[in-house]
C-alpha positions as CSV (number, residue, x, y, z in Angstrom):
1,X,-6.1,20.6,-7.6
2,X,-9.6,19.5,-6.7
3,X,-11.7,16.5,-5.7
4,X,-12.8,14.0,-8.3
5,X,-16.3,14.0,-9.7
6,X,-18.2,11.2,-11.3
7,X,-17.5,12.6,-14.7
8,X,-13.7,12.4,-13.9
9,X,-13.7,8.7,-13.3
10,X,-12.9,7.5,-16.9
11,X,-9.9,9.9,-17.1
12,X,-8.7,9.0,-13.6
13,X,-9.0,5.3,-14.6
14,X,-6.9,5.9,-17.7
15,X,-4.2,7.5,-15.4
16,X,-4.2,4.4,-13.2
17,X,-4.0,2.1,-16.3
18,X,-1.0,4.2,-17.6
19,X,0.7,3.9,-14.3
20,X,0.1,0.1,-14.3
21,X,1.4,-0.2,-17.9
22,X,4.6,1.8,-17.0
23,X,5.2,-0.1,-13.8
24,X,4.6,-3.6,-15.2
25,X,6.5,-3.1,-18.5
26,X,3.6,-4.3,-20.6
27,X,0.2,-2.9,-21.7
28,X,-2.3,-3.7,-18.9
29,X,-5.1,-2.3,-16.8
30,X,-5.1,-1.5,-13.1
31,X,-6.9,-3.9,-10.8
32,X,-8.7,-0.9,-9.1
33,X,-11.9,-0.1,-10.9
34,X,-12.9,3.4,-9.9
35,X,-16.4,3.2,-11.3
36,X,-17.1,0.3,-9.0
37,X,-15.2,1.8,-6.0
38,X,-17.3,5.1,-6.4
39,X,-20.4,3.1,-5.5
40,X,-19.1,2.1,-2.1
41,X,-20.2,4.2,0.9
42,X,-16.6,4.1,2.1
43,X,-15.3,5.9,-1.0
44,X,-16.4,9.5,-0.8
45,X,-15.6,11.5,-3.9
46,X,-16.4,14.9,-2.5
47,X,-14.1,14.6,0.5
48,X,-11.6,11.8,0.3
49,X,-10.3,12.0,-3.4
50,X,-7.9,14.4,-5.1
51,X,-6.9,15.1,-8.7
52,X,-3.9,17.2,-9.7
53,X,-4.5,18.9,-13.0
54,X,-1.6,19.1,-15.5
55,X,-0.7,22.0,-17.7
56,X,-1.9,20.0,-20.8
57,X,-5.4,19.8,-19.3
58,X,-5.0,16.1,-18.3
59,X,-4.6,14.6,-14.9
60,X,-1.1,14.6,-13.4
61,X,-1.9,12.7,-10.3
62,X,-4.8,11.2,-8.4
63,X,-5.2,10.0,-4.8
64,X,-7.8,8.7,-2.3
65,X,-8.5,7.1,1.0
66,X,-11.4,5.0,2.2
67,X,-13.3,5.9,5.4
68,X,-12.4,3.8,8.4
69,X,-13.9,0.4,9.0
70,X,-14.8,-1.1,12.4
71,X,-11.1,-1.8,13.2
72,X,-10.1,1.8,12.8
73,X,-8.0,1.2,9.6
74,X,-7.9,3.9,6.9
75,X,-6.5,2.6,3.6
76,X,-5.3,4.9,0.9
77,X,-3.5,5.0,-2.4
78,X,-2.2,7.5,-5.0
79,X,-0.7,7.5,-8.5
80,X,1.3,9.9,-10.6
81,X,1.2,9.9,-14.4
82,X,4.4,8.4,-15.8
83,X,5.5,11.6,-17.6
84,X,4.8,13.7,-14.6
85,X,6.5,11.7,-11.9
86,X,8.4,13.6,-9.3
87,X,8.4,13.1,-5.5
88,X,6.8,16.5,-5.2
89,X,3.4,15.0,-6.4
90,X,3.9,11.9,-4.1
91,X,4.6,14.3,-1.2
92,X,1.6,16.5,-2.0
93,X,-0.9,13.6,-2.2
94,X,0.6,11.9,1.0
95,X,0.2,15.2,2.9
96,X,-3.5,15.5,1.8
97,X,-4.2,11.9,2.7
98,X,-2.6,12.1,6.1
99,X,-4.3,15.3,6.9
100,X,-7.7,13.9,6.0
101,X,-7.0,10.7,7.9
102,X,-6.0,12.7,11.0
103,X,-9.6,14.0,11.0
104,X,-10.9,10.5,11.4
105,X,-8.1,9.9,14.0
106,X,-9.5,12.8,16.0
107,X,-13.0,11.4,15.9
108,X,-11.8,8.0,17.1
109,X,-9.1,9.2,19.7
110,X,-10.8,7.3,22.5
111,X,-10.5,4.2,20.5
112,X,-6.8,4.7,19.9
113,X,-7.0,6.8,16.7
114,X,-6.6,5.2,13.3
115,X,-4.0,3.2,11.5
116,X,-3.3,4.7,8.0
117,X,-2.2,2.3,5.3
118,X,-0.7,2.9,1.9
119,X,1.1,0.9,-0.7
120,X,4.1,1.0,-3.0
121,X,5.8,-1.5,-5.4
122,X,9.2,-2.5,-4.1
123,X,11.0,-1.4,-7.2
124,X,9.7,2.2,-6.7
125,X,12.6,2.8,-4.3
126,X,12.3,6.6,-4.0
127,X,8.6,6.5,-3.3
128,X,9.2,3.7,-0.7
129,X,11.9,5.8,0.9
130,X,9.6,8.9,1.0
131,X,6.9,6.9,2.7
132,X,9.3,5.5,5.3
133,X,10.6,9.1,6.0
134,X,7.1,10.1,6.9
135,X,7.0,7.5,9.7
136,X,5.4,4.6,7.9
137,X,6.6,1.0,8.5
138,X,6.2,-2.1,6.3
139,X,3.7,-4.4,7.9
140,X,2.9,-6.7,5.1
141,X,3.8,-7.7,1.6
142,X,1.6,-8.6,-1.4
143,X,2.5,-10.6,-4.4
144,X,1.1,-10.2,-7.9
145,X,1.1,-13.7,-9.4
146,X,0.6,-14.8,-13.0
147,X,-0.1,-17.9,-15.0
148,X,0.3,-18.0,-18.8
149,X,-2.6,-20.2,-20.1
150,X,-0.6,-21.8,-22.9
151,X,-0.1,-24.7,-22.8
152,X,-3.5,-25.5,-21.3
153,X,-3.4,-26.0,-17.5
154,X,-3.9,-29.5,-15.9
155,X,-7.5,-30.6,-15.4
156,X,-8.8,-30.4,-11.9
157,X,-9.3,-33.4,-9.5
158,X,-12.4,-32.8,-7.5
159,X,-12.6,-34.1,-3.9
160,X,-15.1,-36.9,-3.3
161,X,-18.6,-35.7,-2.8
162,X,-18.1,-32.3,-4.5
163,X,-20.1,-31.1,-7.4
164,X,-19.3,-27.9,-9.3
165,X,-21.4,-25.6,-11.5
166,X,-21.5,-21.8,-12.5
167,X,-23.4,-19.5,-10.2
168,X,-27.0,-18.8,-10.9
169,X,-27.1,-15.1,-9.8
170,X,-30.8,-14.9,-9.0
171,X,-30.7,-18.0,-6.8
172,X,-27.1,-18.3,-5.4
173,X,-26.1,-14.7,-4.8
174,X,-26.7,-14.3,-1.1
175,X,-25.4,-17.8,-0.3
176,X,-22.3,-17.1,-2.3
177,X,-21.8,-13.8,-0.5
178,X,-22.2,-15.5,3.0
179,X,-19.8,-18.2,2.1
180,X,-17.2,-15.7,0.9
181,X,-17.6,-13.5,4.0
182,X,-17.1,-16.6,6.2
183,X,-14.1,-17.9,4.4
184,X,-12.3,-14.6,4.4
185,X,-13.2,-13.6,8.0
186,X,-9.7,-14.0,9.4
187,X,-7.8,-12.6,6.4
188,X,-5.7,-9.5,6.3
189,X,-7.7,-6.4,5.4
190,X,-11.0,-8.2,5.2
191,X,-14.0,-6.3,6.6
192,X,-17.6,-7.6,6.9
193,X,-19.4,-6.3,3.8
194,X,-23.2,-6.3,3.7
195,X,-24.7,-8.0,0.7
196,X,-25.9,-4.7,-0.8
197,X,-22.4,-3.3,-0.7
198,X,-20.9,-6.4,-2.1
199,X,-23.0,-6.5,-5.2
200,X,-21.4,-3.7,-7.1
201,X,-18.1,-5.6,-6.8
202,X,-19.5,-8.9,-7.8
203,X,-22.8,-9.8,-9.4
204,X,-23.5,-6.3,-10.6
205,X,-20.0,-5.7,-12.0
206,X,-19.9,-4.7,-15.6
207,X,-18.7,-7.5,-17.8
208,X,-19.3,-10.2,-15.2
209,X,-19.7,-13.6,-16.8
210,X,-21.6,-16.0,-14.5
211,X,-20.2,-19.0,-16.4
212,X,-16.8,-18.1,-15.0
213,X,-18.0,-18.0,-11.4
214,X,-17.6,-21.6,-10.1
215,X,-19.4,-22.8,-7.0
216,X,-18.3,-26.0,-5.3
217,X,-21.2,-27.7,-3.6
218,X,-21.2,-30.5,-0.9
219,X,-24.9,-31.5,-0.9
220,X,-26.7,-28.2,-0.4
221,X,-23.7,-26.3,1.1
222,X,-21.3,-24.2,-0.7
223,X,-17.8,-25.5,0.2
224,X,-15.9,-23.1,-1.9
225,X,-15.9,-20.8,-5.0
226,X,-13.8,-18.9,-7.5
227,X,-14.6,-16.0,-9.7
228,X,-12.8,-13.4,-11.8
229,X,-13.2,-9.8,-13.0
230,X,-12.6,-9.0,-16.6
231,X,-11.8,-5.6,-18.2
232,X,-10.3,-4.7,-21.5
233,X,-9.3,-8.3,-22.3
234,X,-7.6,-9.0,-19.1
235,X,-8.8,-11.2,-16.3
236,X,-8.0,-11.2,-12.6
237,X,-9.0,-13.7,-9.9
238,X,-11.1,-11.8,-7.5
239,X,-12.2,-14.5,-5.0
240,X,-10.8,-18.0,-4.4
241,X,-12.1,-19.2,-1.1
242,X,-12.8,-22.5,0.6
243,X,-14.8,-22.7,3.9
244,X,-12.9,-24.1,6.9
245,X,-14.8,-27.5,7.1
246,X,-13.6,-28.3,3.5
247,X,-10.0,-27.2,3.7
248,X,-7.1,-29.6,3.3
249,X,-8.8,-31.8,0.8
250,X,-7.5,-30.2,-2.4
251,X,-10.6,-28.2,-3.2
252,X,-8.8,-24.8,-3.5
253,X,-6.3,-26.3,-6.1
254,X,-9.2,-28.0,-8.0
255,X,-11.3,-24.7,-8.1
256,X,-8.2,-22.8,-9.4
257,X,-7.4,-25.3,-12.1
258,X,-11.1,-25.5,-13.0
259,X,-11.2,-21.7,-13.5
260,X,-7.9,-21.7,-15.5
261,X,-9.3,-24.4,-17.8
262,X,-12.4,-22.2,-18.4
263,X,-10.3,-19.2,-19.1
264,X,-8.1,-21.1,-21.5
265,X,-11.1,-22.3,-23.4
266,X,-12.2,-18.7,-23.7
267,X,-9.0,-17.7,-25.3
268,X,-7.4,-15.7,-22.5
269,X,-3.6,-15.6,-22.7
270,X,-2.9,-15.3,-19.0
271,X,-4.5,-14.7,-15.6
272,X,-3.4,-12.7,-12.6
273,X,-4.2,-12.5,-8.9
274,X,-3.0,-10.7,-5.8
275,X,-2.1,-12.5,-2.6
276,X,-1.1,-11.7,0.9
277,X,2.5,-13.0,1.1
278,X,2.0,-13.7,4.9
279,X,-1.3,-15.5,4.4
280,X,-1.7,-18.2,7.0
281,X,-3.7,-20.6,4.9
282,X,-0.9,-21.4,2.6
283,X,-2.3,-19.4,-0.4
284,X,1.1,-18.6,-2.0
285,X,2.1,-22.3,-1.9
286,X,-1.2,-23.2,-3.4
287,X,-0.7,-20.8,-6.4
288,X,2.8,-22.0,-6.9
289,X,1.5,-25.6,-7.1
290,X,-1.1,-24.5,-9.7
291,X,1.8,-23.3,-11.8
292,X,1.6,-19.6,-11.1
293,X,4.8,-17.4,-10.6
294,X,5.5,-14.4,-8.6
295,X,5.5,-11.4,-10.9
296,X,5.6,-8.3,-8.7
297,X,5.9,-7.4,-5.0
298,X,4.2,-4.6,-3.1
299,X,4.9,-3.3,0.4
300,X,1.9,-2.4,2.7
301,X,2.9,0.6,4.8
302,X,1.2,1.6,8.1
303,X,1.3,4.7,10.3
304,X,-0.5,5.1,13.6
305,X,-2.4,8.3,13.9
306,X,-3.8,9.4,17.2
């Protein structure tokens, strides 16, 4: 066992994709892009990642945590290769993650320590039970939702006064960033992200197609936006957001349907997204109205470390 290196990222990504394929029951890629994550100052390869080497020379398991944000939350995750799955690997990685997180808790003891978060799909019952046995409690649920793009989705109905066009990265980037940060300010697990840290996840992301990043304008104000990430033929809605002054007018649904139409024209078979099941803005209901269905459910587990 050792820490990940930059050279390890493709093999680690392959492990994540293999886990996603096994858990979803169909060939697919994981939403976590390690090459992108490794560019974040909160993702420290040298200290906060681990890889377990298998006897065949490949990777048996991989895990990581992110350094704390301003609200003293440490998020973590780990994956075990489908043909290597035993609770021993889960326990090992949870031990390493918690030990490292306790270092941050010690540094922030006067602020109440840190809250350590991890995830598990509901159907992975043994893993969920192991996490519970270690003192974690479910604090949230996330849904993975899906829409098959055949037949073609309904066309959007844009609210009066709204015009829509694709992003112009060289002109609209900073304004799109500011609008997204404002719209997500009160959402679960959203932290203020400086523009330079946001770029690797967005405009600088490999394979990004600006034509699939729709900005809704009301005069010279960005009212909302939607954009997707694409990898290996799959597409995931990364950001659907409407700023508060423009909510309740059907703009979120219109943006979603507009994006779905663009994806259908490009020949994509389906689109996915993740949503906080307890979202207070009615996101789950919005996606259901757009024709999406709940495909999978994940628990968010939390443990207070002081």
